[in-house]
C-alpha positions in Angstrom: -0.4 -0.1 0.1 1.4 3.3 -0.9 -0.2 6.7 0.4 0.2 10.2 0.3 -1.2 13.2 2.4 -2.4 16.4 1.6 -3.5 19.0 4.7 -6.5 21.0 3.4 -8.5 23.8 5.3 -11.0 23.8 8.3 -8.5 20.7 9.7 -9.0 18.5 6.9 -6.8 15.8 5.3 -7.2 14.1 1.7 -4.9 11.0 1.8 -4.3 9.6 -1.9 -4.4 5.6 -1.7 -2.6 2.5 -4.0 -3.4 -0.9 -3.5 -1.4 -3.5 -5.4 -2.7 -6.4 -6.7 -1.6 -8.4 -4.1 -2.6 -7.1 -1.1 -6.0 -6.7 -2.5 -6.0 -10.9 -2.9 -5.1 -11.1 0.7 -8.7 -9.5 1.5 -10.3 -12.5 -0.9 -10.3 -15.4 1.7 -11.9 -12.3 4.6 -14.7 -11.8 1.6 -15.3 -15.2 1.1 -15.9 -15.8 4.9 -18.1 -13.2 4.8 -20.4 -14.0 2.2 -20.4 -17.7 3.7 -22.2 -16.3 6.5 -25.2 -14.9 4.1 -25.6 -17.9 1.4 -28.1 -20.6 2.3 -28.0 -23.4 -0.4 -30.0 -26.4 -0.1 -28.9 -29.3 2.6 -26.6 -26.6 4.4 -27.8 -24.4 7.0 -27.1 -20.5 6.3 -23.6 -20.1 7.7 -22.4 -23.9 7.3 -22.0 -24.2 3.0 -18.6 -25.1 2.5 -15.9 -22.3 1.3 -15.3 -23.8 -2.3 -19.1 -24.0 -3.0 -19.5 -20.5 -1.5 -16.9 -19.2 -4.2 -19.2 -21.2 -6.6 -22.5 -19.0 -6.0 -20.9 -15.8 -5.8 -20.5 -13.8 -8.8 -16.9 -12.4 -10.2 -18.8 -8.7 -9.9 -20.0 -9.6 -5.9 -16.3 -11.0 -5.0 -14.6 -7.7 -6.7 -17.3 -5.4 -5.0 -16.5 -7.1 -1.6 -12.4 -7.3 -1.6 -12.4 -3.7 -2.7 -14.4 -2.7 0.2 -12.6 -5.0 2.6 -9.6 -3.3 1.2 -10.4 0.0 1.7 -11.4 -0.8 5.3 -8.0 -2.3 6.0 -6.1 0.3 4.7 -7.7 3.1 6.3 -7.3 1.5 9.9 -3.9 0.9 9.2 -3.2 4.7 8.2 -5.4 5.9 11.2 -3.0 3.7 13.4 0.2 4.3 11.8 0.0 7.7 11.4 -1.8 8.5 14.6 -4.6 10.4 13.3 -7.3 11.8 15.4 -10.3 11.6 13.0 -13.6 13.4 13.8 -16.8 11.5 12.5 -16.7 9.2 8.9 -13.9 9.3 6.3 -15.3 10.6 2.7 -14.3 7.8 0.5 -13.7 8.7 -3.3 -13.0 5.7 -5.8 -10.4 7.1 -8.3 -9.5 3.9 -9.9 -11.1 0.7 -9.9 -10.6 -2.4 -12.2 -10.0 -6.0 -11.6 -6.3 -7.2 -12.5 -5.0 -3.6 -11.8 -4.3 -1.4 -8.5 -7.0 0.1 -6.4 -6.4 4.0 -6.4 -8.9 6.1 -4.2 -8.9 9.0 -2.0 -10.0 9.6 2.2 -11.1 12.8 3.3 -10.9 12.9 7.1 -11.5 15.8 9.6 -8.7 15.9 12.4 -8.8 16.8 15.9 -6.6 19.8 15.3 -3.3 21.4 16.5 -4.0 24.5 19.0 -0.9 26.8 19.7 -1.8 28.1 22.7 -1.1 31.6 24.1 0.4 32.6 27.9 -3.0 31.6 29.1 -1.9 32.0 32.8 -1.1 35.6 32.0 -4.0 36.4 29.9 -6.2 34.8 33.1 -4.5 37.0 35.4 -5.1 40.1 33.6 -9.0 39.4 34.1 -10.6 41.1 37.1 -13.8 40.1 39.1 -16.6 42.4 39.8 -17.9 43.4 43.1 -21.1 41.5 44.2 -23.1 44.0 45.9 -26.8 43.8 46.7 -29.4 46.9 45.7 -32.7 47.1 48.4 -34.9 47.1 45.3 -33.7 43.4 44.3 -34.6 42.3 48.2 -38.0 44.6 47.3 -38.3 42.6 44.1 -38.3 39.1 45.6 -40.5 39.9 48.8 -43.1 41.2 46.2 -42.8 38.1 43.8 -43.7 35.9 47.4 -46.4 37.7 48.2 -47.7 38.1 44.7 -47.3 34.1 44.6 -49.7 33.9 47.8 -52.6 36.2 46.2 -56.0 36.0 48.5 -59.3 35.0 46.2 -60.1 38.8 46.4 -57.0 39.9 44.1 -55.2 41.7 47.3 -51.6 40.6 48.3 -50.9 39.5 52.0 -49.1 41.8 54.1 -45.5 41.5 54.6 -45.2 40.6 58.5 -44.3 38.0 60.3 -47.3 36.2 59.8 -47.2 35.9 56.2 -43.2 35.1 56.7 -44.3 32.0 58.9 -46.6 31.0 56.3 -44.4 30.4 53.5 -41.2 28.5 56.0 -39.7 31.3 57.6 -39.5 30.4 61.5 -37.7 33.4 62.8 -40.6 35.8 60.8 -40.2 38.6 58.6 -36.1 39.2 59.6 -35.4 35.5 58.9 -37.2 35.3 55.5 -35.7 39.0 54.5 -32.1 37.3 55.5 -32.6 34.0 53.9 -33.8 36.4 50.5 -30.9 38.2 50.7 -28.4 35.4 51.1 -30.1 33.3 48.7 -29.9 36.4 46.2 -26.0 37.2 46.9 -25.4 32.8 46.2 -27.2 33.4 42.7 -25.1 36.7 41.9 -21.9 35.0 43.4 -22.5 32.1 40.6 -23.7 34.5 37.8 -20.3 36.3 38.5 -18.3 32.9 38.5 -19.2 31.8 35.4 -19.1 35.8 33.9 -15.4 35.4 35.1 -14.9 32.0 33.9 -16.1 32.9 30.4 -14.4 36.1 30.2 -11.0 34.0 30.9 -12.0 31.5 28.3 -12.8 34.1 25.6 -9.9 36.2 25.9 -7.8 33.0 25.8 -9.6 31.4 22.6 -9.4 34.8 20.8 -5.4 34.7 21.0 -5.1 31.0 20.3 -4.0 29.6 16.8 -6.4 26.7 15.4 -8.1 25.8 12.6 -12.0 24.6 14.0 -13.2 21.7 12.4 -16.4 21.9 10.3 -17.7 19.0 11.3 -17.6 19.7 15.1 -19.2 23.3 14.4 -22.0 21.4 12.5 -22.6 19.4 15.2 -22.6 22.2 17.6 -25.0 24.2 15.3 -27.7 21.1 15.6 -27.0 20.9 19.3 -27.9 24.2 19.6 -31.2 24.4 17.3 -32.0 21.3 19.6 -31.9 23.3 22.8 -34.1 26.4 21.0 -36.4 23.9 20.0 -36.4 22.2 24.0 -36.8 25.8 25.1 -39.4 26.8 22.7 -41.5 23.7 24.0 -40.7 24.2 27.8 -40.3 28.0 28.2 -42.5 29.9 25.7 -45.0 26.9 25.8 -45.6 27.4 21.7 -45.2 25.2 18.9 -41.8 25.4 17.0 -43.2 26.1 13.9 -44.9 29.0 15.8 -41.6 30.3 17.4 -40.4 30.3 13.3 -43.2 32.6 12.3 -42.6 35.1 15.4 -39.0 35.5 14.6 -39.9 35.5 10.9 -37.2 33.0 10.1 -36.9 29.6 8.3 -35.6 26.6 10.4 -32.5 26.8 8.2 -31.9 30.5 8.5 -32.0 30.1 12.1 -29.8 27.0 12.0 -27.2 29.5 10.1 -27.6 31.9 12.5 -26.2 29.9 15.2 -23.2 29.1 13.1 -21.0 32.0 14.7 -22.1 31.0 18.3 -21.2 27.5 17.6 -17.5 28.0 16.3 -17.0 30.1 19.3 -18.2 27.2 21.7 -16.0 24.7 19.7 -13.2 26.9 19.5 -13.4 27.4 23.7 -13.6 23.7 23.8 -11.0 22.8 21.8 -8.7 25.4 23.9 -9.8 23.9 27.1 -9.0 20.5 26.2 -5.4 21.5 24.9 -4.7 23.3 28.6 -6.1 20.3 30.3 -3.7 18.1 27.9 -0.4 20.5 28.5 -0.9 20.8 32.9 -2.1 17.2 32.4 -5.4 17.9 34.3 -7.7 14.4 34.7 -10.0 12.9 37.1 -9.1 9.8 39.1 -11.4 6.9 39.2 -13.2 7.4 42.1 -14.2 11.3 41.0 -15.6 9.5 38.1 -17.4 7.0 39.9 -19.4 9.6 42.1 -20.1 11.6 39.1 -21.4 9.0 37.3 -23.7 8.0 40.4 -24.6 11.7 40.3 -25.9 11.6 37.0 -27.6 8.3 37.4 -29.4 10.1 40.7 -30.9 12.9 38.3 -32.1 10.7 35.7 -33.7 7.4 37.6 -35.9 6.6 34.6 -32.7 6.3 32.5 -31.8 2.9 31.5 -28.0 3.9 31.4 -27.3 1.6 34.5 -28.8 -1.9 32.4 -26.6 -1.0 29.2 -22.9 -1.5 29.2 -22.7 0.9 25.9 -24.1 3.5 27.4 -22.1 3.1 30.7 -19.3 3.8 28.7 -20.6 6.9 27.1 -21.8 7.8 30.5 -18.3 7.3 31.9 -16.6 9.3 29.0 -19.1 12.0 29.6 -18.5 12.2 33.5 -15.0 12.5 32.5 -15.4 15.2 30.2 -17.2 17.4 32.7 -14.3 16.9 35.5 -12.0 17.7 33.6 -13.5 20.7 32.6 -14.6 21.8 35.5 -11.0 20.9 37.1 -9.7 23.1 34.2 -11.9 26.2 34.4 -10.7 25.7 38.5 -7.1 26.0 37.2 -7.4 29.3 35.3 -9.3 30.9 38.2 -6.5 30.1 40.2 -4.2 32.0 37.9 -6.3 34.8 37.9 -5.5 35.4 41.8 
């Protein structure tokens, strides 16, 4: 087998492959075994027809097509292994020359996990400043009003804001305790929002300075994920059909998908940058942490069949590892900012 690689835009690569006649013949026995599993002849159970009879039952065209298919699969697997290619998605195969008794020529186009040239992310993180958290009296008043409205009387009037009301909604220490709990909850929410904003600014700034080709296959996948999230949000929050939502925003589904391109590209760029930092800093989660995260996910979705399906368990493990690795990388960047 001979092959030649050529880098393309968007972290893609084209590989021109030539497979000699002798190498193609090596796949003939494998092809016969596969045909043996499919063929049934009188007097023999399916899968138990003698190989010599299988060969007589298969046309030259069928055999050539199967040998070509196996030759391409074998060549692709060898190239990926030998070149240590980190392939994203399925390869695109294009046959250039296929004639019995002659070398087989074809091209493979693949999307690759890109190389990321990181900037000085520690310095970039150190330049991001946290914003001060404070509470405005109006925010407390708005929340208390919302609590009163949730307990509106039958005649439409709101209950008085006093100890009795506070105790009726679970504050045994009365109005003072209610205000303290509400204020504490609002501050916790603000702190979480600021933490997310702070992290996002660090990652966005690092991603802006990083050099990489964002793979188109990942961007398209992320666009579809964002579209699915939009559909789910429309259904659960707006309580309207997606078709009605499209009419309201005056867009077709295709136009909405296109409008998500920039956001999808940014999210993938940031994901790849975080992944590169994690690799460089050797950030990972240990076995116990991953197990705890898996149990946490399963507890949140008790109706799921994940616990019973070994394949889904592998997916859950990979997902849990990714969540923890991502969180630890963000924590690392936060530490760099102090």
